[in-house]
PDB file of N, H, CA, C and O in Angstrom:
ATOM      1  N   MET A   1     133.438  88.965  17.069  1.00  0.00           N
ATOM      2  CA  MET A   1     132.732  87.719  17.259  1.00  0.00           C
ATOM      3  C   MET A   1     132.390  87.142  15.888  1.00  0.00           C
ATOM      4  O   MET A   1     131.903  87.861  15.015  1.00  0.00           O
ATOM      5  N   ASN A   2     132.644  85.855  15.698  1.00  0.00           N
ATOM      6  H   ASN A   2     133.040  85.272  16.407  1.00  0.00           H
ATOM      7  CA  ASN A   2     132.343  85.175  14.451  1.00  0.00           C
ATOM      8  C   ASN A   2     130.962  84.530  14.571  1.00  0.00           C
ATOM      9  O   ASN A   2     130.802  83.533  15.275  1.00  0.00           O
ATOM     10  N   VAL A   3     129.969  85.093  13.891  1.00  0.00           N
ATOM     11  H   VAL A   3     130.099  85.904  13.319  1.00  0.00           H
ATOM     12  CA  VAL A   3     128.599  84.608  13.983  1.00  0.00           C
ATOM     13  C   VAL A   3     128.330  83.630  12.841  1.00  0.00           C
ATOM     14  O   VAL A   3     128.521  83.963  11.672  1.00  0.00           O
ATOM     15  N   LYS A   4     127.883  82.415  13.189  1.00  0.00           N
ATOM     16  H   LYS A   4     127.727  82.145  14.139  1.00  0.00           H
ATOM     17  CA  LYS A   4     127.601  81.392  12.191  1.00  0.00           C
ATOM     18  C   LYS A   4     126.152  81.434  11.719  1.00  0.00           C
ATOM     19  O   LYS A   4     125.815  80.863  10.681  1.00  0.00           O
ATOM     20  N   HIS A   5     125.293  82.112  12.485  1.00  0.00           N
ATOM     21  H   HIS A   5     125.567  82.576  13.328  1.00  0.00           H
ATOM     22  CA  HIS A   5     123.871  82.179  12.163  1.00  0.00           C
ATOM     23  C   HIS A   5     123.477  83.638  11.999  1.00  0.00           C
ATOM     24  O   HIS A   5     124.133  84.518  12.555  1.00  0.00           O
ATOM     25  N   PRO A   6     122.409  83.912  11.238  1.00  0.00           N
ATOM     26  CA  PRO A   6     121.977  85.304  11.075  1.00  0.00           C
ATOM     27  C   PRO A   6     121.526  85.891  12.413  1.00  0.00           C
ATOM     28  O   PRO A   6     120.943  85.201  13.249  1.00  0.00           O
ATOM     29  N   ALA A   7     121.807  87.155  12.588  1.00  0.00           N
ATOM     30  H   ALA A   7     122.281  87.716  11.909  1.00  0.00           H
ATOM     31  CA  ALA A   7     121.440  87.859  13.819  1.00  0.00           C
ATOM     32  C   ALA A   7     120.362  88.889  13.516  1.00  0.00           C
ATOM     33  O   ALA A   7     120.201  89.326  12.377  1.00  0.00           O
ATOM     34  N   THR A   8     119.622  89.272  14.560  1.00  0.00           N
ATOM     35  H   THR A   8     119.752  88.918  15.486  1.00  0.00           H
ATOM     36  CA  THR A   8     118.634  90.336  14.403  1.00  0.00           C
ATOM     37  C   THR A   8     119.370  91.660  14.203  1.00  0.00           C
ATOM     38  O   THR A   8     120.562  91.771  14.493  1.00  0.00           O
ATOM     39  N   LEU A   9     118.658  92.640  13.711  1.00  0.00           N
ATOM     40  H   LEU A   9     117.690  92.550  13.475  1.00  0.00           H
ATOM     41  CA  LEU A   9     119.278  93.933  13.421  1.00  0.00           C
ATOM     42  C   LEU A   9     119.877  94.600  14.653  1.00  0.00           C
ATOM     43  O   LEU A   9     120.890  95.292  14.554  1.00  0.00           O
ATOM     44  N   ASP A  10     119.256  94.395  15.814  1.00  0.00           N
ATOM     45  H   ASP A  10     118.433  93.833  15.894  1.00  0.00           H
ATOM     46  CA  ASP A  10     119.778  95.017  17.033  1.00  0.00           C
ATOM     47  C   ASP A  10     120.939  94.226  17.638  1.00  0.00           C
ATOM     48  O   ASP A  10     121.579  94.703  18.575  1.00  0.00           O
ATOM     49  N   GLY A  11     121.223  93.022  17.119  1.00  0.00           N
ATOM     50  H   GLY A  11     120.703  92.634  16.358  1.00  0.00           H
ATOM     51  CA  GLY A  11     122.358  92.231  17.585  1.00  0.00           C
ATOM     52  C   GLY A  11     122.139  91.510  18.906  1.00  0.00           C
ATOM     53  O   GLY A  11     123.082  90.945  19.460  1.00  0.00           O
ATOM     54  N   ARG A  12     120.917  91.519  19.420  1.00  0.00           N
ATOM     55  H   ARG A  12     120.151  91.978  18.970  1.00  0.00           H
ATOM     56  CA  ARG A  12     120.654  90.881  20.716  1.00  0.00           C
ATOM     57  C   ARG A  12     120.328  89.397  20.596  1.00  0.00           C
ATOM     58  O   ARG A  12     120.477  88.644  21.558  1.00  0.00           O
ATOM     59  N   TYR A  13     119.887  88.983  19.420  1.00  0.00           N
ATOM     60  H   TYR A  13     119.765  89.595  18.639  1.00  0.00           H
ATOM     61  CA  TYR A  13     119.483  87.597  19.219  1.00  0.00           C
ATOM     62  C   TYR A  13     120.063  87.057  17.914  1.00  0.00           C
ATOM     63  O   TYR A  13     120.383  87.822  17.004  1.00  0.00           O
ATOM     64  N   PHE A  14     120.195  85.730  17.830  1.00  0.00           N
ATOM     65  H   PHE A  14     119.935  85.108  18.569  1.00  0.00           H
ATOM     66  CA  PHE A  14     120.518  85.097  16.555  1.00  0.00           C
ATOM     67  C   PHE A  14     119.429  84.076  16.255  1.00  0.00           C
ATOM     68  O   PHE A  14     118.697  83.660  17.152  1.00  0.00           O
ATOM     69  N   VAL A  15     119.326  83.678  15.000  1.00  0.00           N
ATOM     70  H   VAL A  15     119.921  84.017  14.271  1.00  0.00           H
ATOM     71  CA  VAL A  15     118.226  82.829  14.559  1.00  0.00           C
ATOM     72  C   VAL A  15     118.765  81.472  14.111  1.00  0.00           C
ATOM     73  O   VAL A  15     119.680  81.398  13.291  1.00  0.00           O
ATOM     74  N   VAL A  16     118.187  80.392  14.662  1.00  0.00           N
ATOM     75  H   VAL A  16     117.444  80.452  15.329  1.00  0.00           H
ATOM     76  CA  VAL A  16     118.520  79.029  14.263  1.00  0.00           C
ATOM     77  C   VAL A  16     117.215  78.288  14.031  1.00  0.00           C
ATOM     78  O   VAL A  16     116.388  78.182  14.937  1.00  0.00           O
ATOM     79  N   ARG A  17     117.026  77.774  12.820  1.00  0.00           N
ATOM     80  H   ARG A  17     117.697  77.860  12.084  1.00  0.00           H
ATOM     81  CA  ARG A  17     115.808  77.039  12.462  1.00  0.00           C
ATOM     82  C   ARG A  17     114.537  77.791  12.837  1.00  0.00           C
ATOM     83  O   ARG A  17     113.569  77.201  13.317  1.00  0.00           O
ATOM     84  N   GLY A  18     114.553  79.097  12.610  1.00  0.00           N
ATOM     85  H   GLY A  18     115.339  79.577  12.220  1.00  0.00           H
ATOM     86  CA  GLY A  18     113.378  79.917  12.848  1.00  0.00           C
ATOM     87  C   GLY A  18     113.139  80.314  14.299  1.00  0.00           C
ATOM     88  O   GLY A  18     112.138  80.963  14.602  1.00  0.00           O
ATOM     89  N   ARG A  19     114.051  79.932  15.207  1.00  0.00           N
ATOM     90  H   ARG A  19     114.865  79.404  14.961  1.00  0.00           H
ATOM     91  CA  ARG A  19     113.897  80.293  16.632  1.00  0.00           C
ATOM     92  C   ARG A  19     114.925  81.344  17.015  1.00  0.00           C
ATOM     93  O   ARG A  19     116.061  81.322  16.542  1.00  0.00           O
ATOM     94  N   LEU A  20     114.514  82.262  17.875  1.00  0.00           N
ATOM     95  H   LEU A  20     113.591  82.280  18.259  1.00  0.00           H
ATOM     96  CA  LEU A  20     115.423  83.298  18.371  1.00  0.00           C
ATOM     97  C   LEU A  20     116.161  82.791  19.605  1.00  0.00           C
ATOM     98  O   LEU A  20     115.564  82.176  20.488  1.00  0.00           O
ATOM     99  N   TRP A  21     117.457  83.054  19.656  1.00  0.00           N
ATOM    100  H   TRP A  21     117.942  83.554  18.938  1.00  0.00           H
ATOM    101  CA  TRP A  21     118.289  82.709  20.808  1.00  0.00           C
ATOM    102  C   TRP A  21     119.040  83.968  21.220  1.00  0.00           C
ATOM    103  O   TRP A  21     119.546  84.701  20.370  1.00  0.00           O
ATOM    104  N   ARG A  22     119.112  84.217  22.521  1.00  0.00           N
ATOM    105  H   ARG A  22     118.701  83.621  23.212  1.00  0.00           H
ATOM    106  CA  ARG A  22     119.765  85.432  23.021  1.00  0.00           C
ATOM    107  C   ARG A  22     121.280  85.318  22.905  1.00  0.00           C
ATOM    108  O   ARG A  22     121.866  84.288  23.237  1.00  0.00           O
ATOM    109  N   MET A  23     121.900  86.388  22.431  1.00  0.00           N
ATOM    110  H   MET A  23     121.424  87.225  22.161  1.00  0.00           H
ATOM    111  CA  MET A  23     123.356  86.465  22.338  1.00  0.00           C
ATOM    112  C   MET A  23     123.938  86.688  23.734  1.00  0.00           C
ATOM    113  O   MET A  23     123.237  87.147  24.636  1.00  0.00           O
ATOM    114  N   ALA A  24     125.195  86.368  23.907  1.00  0.00           N
ATOM    115  H   ALA A  24     125.765  85.995  23.174  1.00  0.00           H
ATOM    116  CA  ALA A  24     125.889  86.643  25.163  1.00  0.00           C
ATOM    117  C   ALA A  24     126.073  88.153  25.325  1.00  0.00           C
ATOM    118  O   ALA A  24     126.175  88.887  24.342  1.00  0.00           O
ATOM    119  N   ASP A  25     126.113  88.593  26.555  1.00  0.00           N
ATOM    120  H   ASP A  25     126.031  87.996  27.353  1.00  0.00           H
ATOM    121  CA  ASP A  25     126.331  90.002  26.859  1.00  0.00           C
ATOM    122  C   ASP A  25     127.743  90.385  26.415  1.00  0.00           C
ATOM    123  O   ASP A  25     128.709  89.809  26.916  1.00  0.00           O
ATOM    124  N   PRO A  26     127.894  91.336  25.494  1.00  0.00           N
ATOM    125  CA  PRO A  26     129.226  91.708  25.007  1.00  0.00           C
ATOM    126  C   PRO A  26     130.115  92.335  26.082  1.00  0.00           C
ATOM    127  O   PRO A  26     131.328  92.439  25.897  1.00  0.00           O
ATOM    128  N   ARG A  27     129.521  92.752  27.204  1.00  0.00           N
ATOM    129  H   ARG A  27     128.536  92.667  27.355  1.00  0.00           H
ATOM    130  CA  ARG A  27     130.321  93.338  28.283  1.00  0.00           C
ATOM    131  C   ARG A  27     131.023  92.284  29.127  1.00  0.00           C
ATOM    132  O   ARG A  27     131.931  92.613  29.891  1.00  0.00           O
ATOM    133  N   LEU A  28     130.611  90.999  29.001  1.00  0.00           N
ATOM    134  H   LEU A  28     129.874  90.731  28.381  1.00  0.00           H
ATOM    135  CA  LEU A  28     131.249  89.931  29.764  1.00  0.00           C
ATOM    136  C   LEU A  28     132.607  89.594  29.164  1.00  0.00           C
ATOM    137  O   LEU A  28     132.770  89.577  27.944  1.00  0.00           O
ATOM    138  N   GLY A  29     133.558  89.333  30.012  1.00  0.00           N
ATOM    139  H   GLY A  29     133.425  89.347  31.003  1.00  0.00           H
ATOM    140  CA  GLY A  29     134.862  88.888  29.541  1.00  0.00           C
ATOM    141  C   GLY A  29     134.782  87.445  29.053  1.00  0.00           C
ATOM    142  O   GLY A  29     133.833  86.737  29.390  1.00  0.00           O
ATOM    143  N   GLU A  30     135.752  86.999  28.273  1.00  0.00           N
ATOM    144  H   GLU A  30     136.523  87.574  27.999  1.00  0.00           H
ATOM    145  CA  GLU A  30     135.753  85.638  27.735  1.00  0.00           C
ATOM    146  C   GLU A  30     135.697  84.591  28.832  1.00  0.00           C
ATOM    147  O   GLU A  30     134.972  83.604  28.704  1.00  0.00           O
ATOM    148  N   GLN A  31     136.452  84.786  29.913  1.00  0.00           N
ATOM    149  H   GLN A  31     137.041  85.588  30.017  1.00  0.00           H
ATOM    150  CA  GLN A  31     136.490  83.800  30.997  1.00  0.00           C
ATOM    151  C   GLN A  31     135.126  83.685  31.680  1.00  0.00           C
ATOM    152  O   GLN A  31     134.645  82.579  31.928  1.00  0.00           O
ATOM    153  N   LYS A  32     134.514  84.808  31.978  1.00  0.00           N
ATOM    154  H   LYS A  32     134.904  85.706  31.776  1.00  0.00           H
ATOM    155  CA  LYS A  32     133.200  84.819  32.630  1.00  0.00           C
ATOM    156  C   LYS A  32     132.141  84.188  31.710  1.00  0.00           C
ATOM    157  O   LYS A  32     131.302  83.405  32.155  1.00  0.00           O
ATOM    158  N   LYS A  33     132.202  84.548  30.413  1.00  0.00           N
ATOM    159  H   LYS A  33     132.885  85.184  30.052  1.00  0.00           H
ATOM    160  CA  LYS A  33     131.246  84.030  29.444  1.00  0.00           C
ATOM    161  C   LYS A  33     131.350  82.504  29.324  1.00  0.00           C
ATOM    162  O   LYS A  33     130.330  81.816  29.299  1.00  0.00           O
ATOM    163  N   SER A  34     132.569  81.978  29.249  1.00  0.00           N
ATOM    164  H   SER A  34     133.397  82.538  29.270  1.00  0.00           H
ATOM    165  CA  SER A  34     132.737  80.533  29.121  1.00  0.00           C
ATOM    166  C   SER A  34     132.324  79.817  30.406  1.00  0.00           C
ATOM    167  O   SER A  34     131.832  78.689  30.352  1.00  0.00           O
ATOM    168  N   GLY A  35     132.516  80.452  31.554  1.00  0.00           N
ATOM    169  H   GLY A  35     132.916  81.368  31.598  1.00  0.00           H
ATOM    170  CA  GLY A  35     132.074  79.867  32.817  1.00  0.00           C
ATOM    171  C   GLY A  35     130.562  79.731  32.878  1.00  0.00           C
ATOM    172  O   GLY A  35     130.050  78.689  33.286  1.00  0.00           O
ATOM    173  N   TRP A  36     129.844  80.769  32.478  1.00  0.00           N
ATOM    174  H   TRP A  36     130.260  81.615  32.146  1.00  0.00           H
ATOM    175  CA  TRP A  36     128.384  80.712  32.462  1.00  0.00           C
ATOM    176  C   TRP A  36     127.909  79.673  31.457  1.00  0.00           C
ATOM    177  O   TRP A  36     126.962  78.935  31.729  1.00  0.00           O
ATOM    178  N   SER A  37     128.550  79.610  30.309  1.00  0.00           N
ATOM    179  H   SER A  37     129.319  80.210  30.088  1.00  0.00           H
ATOM    180  CA  SER A  37     128.166  78.659  29.273  1.00  0.00           C
ATOM    181  C   SER A  37     128.360  77.227  29.763  1.00  0.00           C
ATOM    182  O   SER A  37     127.485  76.382  29.574  1.00  0.00           O
ATOM    183  N   SER A  38     129.495  76.954  30.387  1.00  0.00           N
ATOM    184  H   SER A  38     130.206  77.641  30.540  1.00  0.00           H
ATOM    185  CA  SER A  38     129.771  75.608  30.905  1.00  0.00           C
ATOM    186  C   SER A  38     128.754  75.219  31.977  1.00  0.00           C
ATOM    187  O   SER A  38     128.263  74.090  31.998  1.00  0.00           O
ATOM    188  N   ALA A  39     128.447  76.153  32.856  1.00  0.00           N
ATOM    189  H   ALA A  39     128.845  77.070  32.839  1.00  0.00           H
ATOM    190  CA  ALA A  39     127.495  75.883  33.937  1.00  0.00           C
ATOM    191  C   ALA A  39     126.108  75.560  33.380  1.00  0.00           C
ATOM    192  O   ALA A  39     125.433  74.666  33.889  1.00  0.00           O
ATOM    193  N   SER A  40     125.681  76.273  32.347  1.00  0.00           N
ATOM    194  H   SER A  40     126.230  76.999  31.933  1.00  0.00           H
ATOM    195  CA  SER A  40     124.351  76.020  31.791  1.00  0.00           C
ATOM    196  C   SER A  40     124.298  74.667  31.095  1.00  0.00           C
ATOM    197  O   SER A  40     123.267  73.997  31.138  1.00  0.00           O
ATOM    198  N   TRP A  41     125.390  74.251  30.453  1.00  0.00           N
ATOM    199  H   TRP A  41     126.228  74.796  30.418  1.00  0.00           H
ATOM    200  CA  TRP A  41     125.412  72.933  29.809  1.00  0.00           C
ATOM    201  C   TRP A  41     125.435  71.813  30.845  1.00  0.00           C
ATOM    202  O   TRP A  41     124.803  70.776  30.648  1.00  0.00           O
ATOM    203  N   ARG A  42     126.154  72.011  31.940  1.00  0.00           N
ATOM    204  H   ARG A  42     126.667  72.854  32.101  1.00  0.00           H
ATOM    205  CA  ARG A  42     126.169  70.992  33.001  1.00  0.00           C
ATOM    206  C   ARG A  42     124.771  70.803  33.570  1.00  0.00           C
ATOM    207  O   ARG A  42     124.356  69.677  33.843  1.00  0.00           O
ATOM    208  N   GLU A  43     124.045  71.901  33.752  1.00  0.00           N
ATOM    209  H   GLU A  43     124.383  72.816  33.531  1.00  0.00           H
ATOM    210  CA  GLU A  43     122.694  71.834  34.305  1.00  0.00           C
ATOM    211  C   GLU A  43     121.730  71.188  33.315  1.00  0.00           C
ATOM    212  O   GLU A  43     120.848  70.433  33.722  1.00  0.00           O
ATOM    213  N   ALA A  44     121.881  71.469  32.038  1.00  0.00           N
ATOM    214  H   ALA A  44     122.598  72.083  31.707  1.00  0.00           H
ATOM    215  CA  ALA A  44     120.969  70.930  31.025  1.00  0.00           C
ATOM    216  C   ALA A  44     121.299  69.489  30.655  1.00  0.00           C
ATOM    217  O   ALA A  44     120.453  68.789  30.097  1.00  0.00           O
ATOM    218  N   GLY A  45     122.505  69.038  30.953  1.00  0.00           N
ATOM    219  H   GLY A  45     123.192  69.607  31.406  1.00  0.00           H
ATOM    220  CA  GLY A  45     122.958  67.709  30.564  1.00  0.00           C
ATOM    221  C   GLY A  45     121.998  66.580  30.897  1.00  0.00           C
ATOM    222  O   GLY A  45     121.607  65.842  29.992  1.00  0.00           O
ATOM    223  N   PRO A  46     121.598  66.407  32.162  1.00  0.00           N
ATOM    224  CA  PRO A  46     120.696  65.301  32.501  1.00  0.00           C
ATOM    225  C   PRO A  46     119.372  65.334  31.748  1.00  0.00           C
ATOM    226  O   PRO A  46     118.815  64.287  31.417  1.00  0.00           O
ATOM    227  N   ARG A  47     118.867  66.538  31.476  1.00  0.00           N
ATOM    228  H   ARG A  47     119.320  67.388  31.745  1.00  0.00           H
ATOM    229  CA  ARG A  47     117.590  66.656  30.758  1.00  0.00           C
ATOM    230  C   ARG A  47     117.746  66.315  29.289  1.00  0.00           C
ATOM    231  O   ARG A  47     116.778  65.892  28.656  1.00  0.00           O
ATOM    232  N   CYS A  48     118.940  66.487  28.724  1.00  0.00           N
ATOM    233  H   CYS A  48     119.726  66.831  29.238  1.00  0.00           H
ATOM    234  CA  CYS A  48     119.156  66.292  27.299  1.00  0.00           C
ATOM    235  C   CYS A  48     119.613  64.876  26.954  1.00  0.00           C
ATOM    236  O   CYS A  48     119.698  64.544  25.771  1.00  0.00           O
ATOM    237  N   GLN A  49     119.906  64.045  27.923  1.00  0.00           N
ATOM    238  H   GLN A  49     119.837  64.315  28.883  1.00  0.00           H
ATOM    239  CA  GLN A  49     120.429  62.727  27.634  1.00  0.00           C
ATOM    240  C   GLN A  49     119.434  61.818  26.939  1.00  0.00           C
ATOM    241  O   GLN A  49     119.844  60.951  26.167  1.00  0.00           O
ATOM    242  N   GLY A  50     118.168  61.980  27.178  1.00  0.00           N
ATOM    243  H   GLY A  50     117.835  62.684  27.805  1.00  0.00           H
ATOM    244  CA  GLY A  50     117.163  61.126  26.584  1.00  0.00           C
ATOM    245  C   GLY A  50     116.824  61.470  25.138  1.00  0.00           C
ATOM    246  O   GLY A  50     116.094  60.729  24.480  1.00  0.00           O
ATOM    247  N   GLU A  51     117.342  62.574  24.644  1.00  0.00           N
ATOM    248  H   GLU A  51     117.936  63.176  25.178  1.00  0.00           H
ATOM    249  CA  GLU A  51     116.993  63.017  23.279  1.00  0.00           C
ATOM    250  C   GLU A  51     117.854  62.345  22.259  1.00  0.00           C
ATOM    251  O   GLU A  51     117.704  62.593  21.063  1.00  0.00           O
TER     252      GLU A  51
END
């Protein structure tokens, strides 16, 4: 995995602008991971349009 942001020592989170974000489960396959990612962006889309 190519990490663009610093990660915590345990590898469970990465840091962006001082906030922790959870990493994807490494046991998930690429197809499953991209499906979950797409679904979360579709759900967040309407809430993010005003920003």
